[in-house]
C-alpha positions in Angstrom: 83.1 81.5 4.4 85.6 80.5 7.1 89.2 81.4 6.2 92.5 80.1 7.6 94.8 82.8 9.1 97.7 82.3 6.7 100.1 85.1 6.0 99.8 87.3 3.0 102.0 86.6 0.0 102.1 89.2 -2.8 102.4 88.1 -6.4 102.4 91.0 -8.7 99.2 93.0 -8.2 97.4 90.2 -6.3 97.7 88.9 -2.8 97.4 85.2 -1.8 96.4 84.5 1.8 96.1 86.9 4.7 92.4 86.9 4.5 92.4 88.2 0.9 89.8 86.9 -1.6 90.6 83.4 -3.0 92.7 83.8 -6.1 91.6 81.8 -9.2 94.4 80.7 -11.5 94.7 79.0 -14.9 97.5 78.0 -17.3 98.2 78.7 -20.9 97.7 75.7 -23.1 99.5 77.1 -26.1 103.1 76.4 -27.0 105.1 79.1 -25.2 107.2 79.9 -28.3 104.0 80.7 -30.2 104.0 84.2 -28.9 100.9 85.3 -30.7 98.7 82.4 -29.4 100.2 82.5 -25.9 99.7 86.2 -25.5 96.1 85.9 -26.7 95.4 83.1 -24.3 97.1 84.9 -21.3 94.9 88.0 -22.1 91.8 85.8 -22.4 92.5 84.1 -19.0 93.2 87.4 -17.3 90.0 88.9 -18.7 88.0 85.8 -17.5 89.2 86.6 -13.9 92.4 84.7 -13.5 94.5 86.5 -10.9 97.5 84.5 -12.0 98.3 83.0 -15.4 100.9 80.2 -15.5 103.2 79.5 -18.4 105.6 76.6 -18.8 109.2 77.4 -19.6 111.7 74.7 -20.5 114.3 76.3 -22.7 116.1 79.5 -23.7 113.7 80.0 -26.6 110.8 79.7 -24.2 112.4 82.5 -22.1 112.6 84.8 -25.1 109.0 84.1 -25.9 108.0 84.7 -22.3 109.6 88.2 -22.4 107.5 89.0 -25.5 104.3 87.7 -23.9 105.1 89.9 -20.8 105.4 92.9 -23.0 102.2 92.2 -24.9 100.1 91.4 -21.8 101.4 93.6 -19.0 98.1 93.5 -17.1 98.4 89.8 -16.3 100.3 88.4 -13.3 102.4 85.8 -15.0 103.7 82.7 -13.2 106.5 80.5 -14.6 106.3 76.8 -14.1 109.9 75.6 -13.7 109.7 71.9 -14.4 113.0 70.3 -15.3 115.5 73.1 -15.3 115.6 75.2 -12.1 118.5 77.2 -13.4 116.2 79.0 -15.8 114.8 80.9 -12.7 117.3 83.7 -13.1 116.3 84.2 -16.8 112.5 84.1 -16.2 112.3 86.0 -13.0 112.5 89.5 -14.5 109.3 88.8 -16.5 107.0 87.1 -13.9 105.3 87.7 -10.5 105.8 84.2 -9.2 107.9 81.1 -9.9 106.7 77.5 -9.2 109.2 74.7 -8.7 108.6 71.0 -8.1 110.7 69.4 -5.3 110.7 66.1 -7.1 112.1 67.5 -10.3 114.6 69.6 -8.4 115.9 66.3 -6.9 116.6 64.8 -10.3 118.4 67.8 -11.8 122.1 68.2 -11.0 122.0 65.3 -8.5 125.5 66.2 -7.3 124.3 69.5 -5.9 122.5 69.5 -2.5 118.8 70.3 -2.9 119.1 72.9 -0.2 121.6 74.8 -2.4 119.2 74.6 -5.4 116.4 76.0 -3.3 118.7 78.8 -2.0 119.5 79.7 -5.6 115.8 80.0 -6.5 115.0 82.0 -3.4 117.9 84.4 -4.0 116.7 85.0 -7.5 113.1 85.5 -6.4 114.3 88.1 -3.8 116.4 90.0 -6.3 113.5 90.2 -8.8 110.6 90.7 -6.4 109.0 87.3 -7.1 106.9 85.0 -5.0 107.5 81.3 -5.0 105.2 78.2 -5.0 106.5 74.9 -3.7 104.4 72.6 -5.9 104.5 68.9 -4.8 102.7 66.3 -7.0 102.0 62.9 -5.5 103.1 61.3 -8.7 106.5 63.0 -8.8 107.7 63.0 -5.2 111.5 62.5 -5.1 112.5 58.8 -4.8 114.3 59.2 -1.4 111.2 60.8 0.2 108.9 58.2 -1.4 111.1 55.4 -0.1 111.4 56.9 3.4 107.6 56.9 3.8 106.7 53.9 1.8 103.9 52.0 3.6 103.1 55.0 5.9 99.6 55.4 4.5 96.6 53.1 3.9 96.3 51.9 0.4 93.7 54.4 -0.7 95.9 57.3 0.5 99.3 55.9 -0.6 101.9 58.6 -1.1 100.2 61.3 0.9 102.7 61.3 3.8 105.6 61.6 1.4 103.9 64.4 -0.4 103.2 66.3 2.8 106.7 65.7 4.3 108.3 66.9 1.0 106.3 70.1 1.2 107.2 70.6 4.9 110.9 70.0 4.2 111.0 72.6 1.5 109.2 75.1 3.8 112.0 74.6 6.3 114.6 75.2 3.6 113.0 78.6 2.7 112.3 79.5 6.4 116.0 78.9 7.2 116.9 81.2 4.3 114.6 83.9 5.8 112.4 83.7 2.7 108.7 83.9 3.6 107.1 84.9 0.4 105.9 81.5 -0.7 102.8 79.3 -1.0 102.5 75.5 -1.2 100.5 73.1 -3.3 100.0 69.3 -2.9 98.2 67.8 -5.8 97.0 64.4 -7.0 94.3 63.1 -9.4 92.5 61.5 -6.5 90.4 64.0 -4.6 90.8 62.0 -1.4 94.6 62.4 -1.4 94.2 66.1 -2.1 91.8 66.5 0.8 94.0 64.5 3.2 97.3 66.1 2.2 96.0 69.6 2.5 94.3 68.9 5.8 97.5 67.5 7.3 99.6 70.4 6.0 97.2 73.1 7.1 97.3 71.6 10.6 101.1 71.6 10.7 101.7 75.0 9.0 98.5 77.2 9.2 100.7 80.2 8.4 101.5 79.1 4.9 99.0 79.9 2.1 97.8 76.9 0.2 97.2 76.5 -3.6 94.5 73.9 -4.2 94.3 71.7 -7.2 93.3 68.2 -8.4 95.7 67.2 -11.2 94.5 65.5 -14.3 90.9 66.1 -13.3 89.8 65.3 -16.8 87.1 66.5 -19.1 83.7 68.2 -18.4 81.6 67.5 -16.5 83.6 64.8 -14.6 86.6 67.0 -14.1 84.7 69.7 -12.3 82.9 67.1 -10.2 86.2 65.6 -9.0 87.5 69.0 -8.3 84.4 70.1 -6.4 84.7 67.0 -4.1 88.1 68.3 -2.9 87.5 72.0 -3.0 84.2 72.0 -1.3 85.5 70.0 1.6 88.6 72.0 2.0 87.3 75.5 1.4 84.4 74.9 3.8 87.0 74.2 6.5 88.9 77.4 5.7 91.7 75.6 3.8 92.8 77.2 0.5 93.9 80.6 -0.5 94.3 80.2 -4.3 93.1 77.4 -6.7 93.1 76.1 -10.2 90.5 73.8 -11.8 92.6 71.6 -14.2 90.5 70.5 -17.2 91.2 68.9 -20.5 89.8 71.5 -22.9 90.1 72.7 -26.4 92.6 75.6 -26.3 90.0 78.2 -27.1 88.0 77.1 -24.1 90.6 77.4 -21.3 88.6 80.2 -19.8 86.2 77.6 -18.5 88.8 76.7 -15.9 88.5 80.2 -14.5 84.8 80.1 -14.7 84.5 76.8 -12.9 86.9 78.0 -10.1 84.9 81.2 -9.5 81.6 79.2 -9.5 82.9 76.7 -6.9 84.1 79.6 -4.6 80.7 81.4 -5.0 78.8 78.2 -4.2 80.8 77.4 -1.1 80.5 81.0 0.1 76.7 80.8 -0.3 76.5 77.4 1.4 75.6 75.5 -1.9 77.3 72.1 -2.0 76.8 70.0 -5.2 79.2 67.1 -4.5 78.7 64.1 -2.3 80.5 64.2 1.0 82.5 61.1 0.3 84.5 60.3 -2.9 82.8 57.5 -4.7 85.4 55.5 -6.6 83.3 52.7 -8.0 83.1 52.2 -11.7 85.2 53.5 -14.6 87.5 56.4 -13.8 89.2 58.3 -16.6 91.8 60.9 -15.6 93.4 63.2 -18.1 95.9 66.1 -17.7 94.9 69.6 -18.4 95.7 70.9 -21.8 98.8 73.1 -21.2 101.9 74.3 -23.0 103.8 71.1 -22.1 101.4 69.0 -24.3 103.6 67.6 -27.0 100.9 66.9 -29.6 97.6 68.7 -29.6 95.9 65.5 -30.9 96.1 64.4 -27.2 93.0 66.4 -26.4 90.9 64.7 -29.2 92.3 61.4 -28.1 91.1 61.9 -24.5 87.6 62.5 -25.6 87.7 59.4 -27.9 89.0 57.3 -25.0 86.1 58.4 -22.8 83.5 57.6 -25.6 85.1 54.2 -26.4 85.4 53.1 -22.8 81.8 53.7 -21.8 81.0 50.0 -22.2 83.3 49.4 -19.2 81.6 52.1 -17.0 80.5 49.5 -14.3 84.0 48.1 -13.7 86.5 49.5 -11.2 89.1 50.5 -13.8 91.2 53.7 -14.1 92.4 54.9 -17.5 94.9 57.7 -17.6 95.5 59.9 -20.7 98.5 62.1 -20.2 99.8 64.7 -22.6 103.4 65.3 -21.7 106.7 63.8 -20.5 106.5 65.6 -17.1 103.4 63.9 -15.6 103.0 61.1 -18.2 105.3 58.4 -16.7 104.4 58.7 -13.1 100.6 59.2 -13.4 100.2 56.4 -15.9 102.0 54.0 -13.6 99.2 54.4 -11.1 96.4 53.6 -13.6 95.2 50.2 -14.8 95.8 51.4 -18.3 97.7 54.5 -19.4 98.3 56.5 -22.5 101.4 58.7 -22.3 101.1 60.9 -25.4 104.4 62.0 -27.0 105.0 64.2 -30.1 104.6 61.4 -32.7 103.3 58.3 -30.9 101.4 57.3 -27.8 103.0 55.0 -25.2 100.4 52.5 -24.0 101.0 51.2 -20.5 99.5 48.5 -18.4 100.2 49.8 -14.9 103.9 50.3 -14.7 104.6 48.0 -17.7 105.0 49.6 -21.2 103.0 47.7 -23.8 104.4 49.6 -26.7 104.3 52.9 -28.7 101.5 53.3 -31.2 100.5 56.0 -33.7 97.7 58.3 -32.6 95.3 56.8 -35.2 95.9 53.3 -34.1 96.3 53.4 -30.3 92.5 53.4 -29.6 92.0 50.0 -31.0 94.9 48.5 -29.0 93.6 50.2 -25.9 90.2 48.6 -26.4 92.0 45.2 -26.7 93.7 45.8 -23.4 90.5 47.0 -21.8 88.6 43.8 -23.0 91.4 41.6 -21.5 91.2 43.5 -18.2 87.4 43.2 -18.0 87.6 39.5 -18.8 90.1 39.1 -15.9 87.9 41.1 -13.5 84.8 39.1 -14.3 81.7 40.7 -12.8 81.2 44.5 -12.5 81.8 46.2 -9.2 79.0 46.1 -6.7 77.2 49.4 -6.4 
């Protein structure tokens, strides 16, 4: 398989880029503070072949739990996902091989401090504790200034790609100026087309930087793997991508399937076996759901996602997107882009119609209200989409 000539980036006992084998990753779906469950899942994912195992950390209690998980699973290369508090980097760095930060979330935290200074703080911490970094940009959470600067720069079906790529390039420059080269980049979206376009553009601009591939909120099996294959097969076959994660909505005990799916996709591309169509077909019902991870605030989210898919099959011939999101991090932004969205909180589900909030409903009542909204939307659309 053709490979890009990116530089090698070491993360614990694994190397990303530099011609090394593509590294498959996954993420613990357990609550980080449940040390027993998180350690068991980290061990399971490592045993399944995950070269890196990601854990979300949002608080001091999470940091303490992370240290215990590290002690129990020393063989796994742990990665911490710094979402909304970059200052935790100094506390988590002693326990992990790599730290991931999101430029969009970095923008929102401590707004009075220049972003460049925040990046410098993370890079200094990473250097001191022998950690690699990932600049993880998500199309749905690009910082507002970047999004506004490039508003209208893309055709409608690729909206947001330019802002995503430019955000990644900007943060690369920050790290380069600091003399920090031990980093990789990811640019993700739930739409495979945007993932393909964004990574192609970035690879052309910075072929030296290793790329982490992913389709966010890919959904459930089998659709989630199909969406992911569409992006991965086109990118990997062009030599783009040094590490990857298949993000699936799965019962916690089955998270190993993400690793299995990733390894199978790589093996198929290496053997010249392509299962996806060459062009993303977006006609008909499209259900996106985020991967079950430690940021999910109510495990009932997973069951709800499956129920939504079953209930909505009567609308399969209509061009409608329903988003089922399990946490506060991706929930608001990703549901804004869907026709109907369910942003699942700890005790209730926020039902949205595009960017408009319809209301908050109990988990056992939201499905009926979602169906009402879906019926109204179908009535407004009229005839199903032409095939």
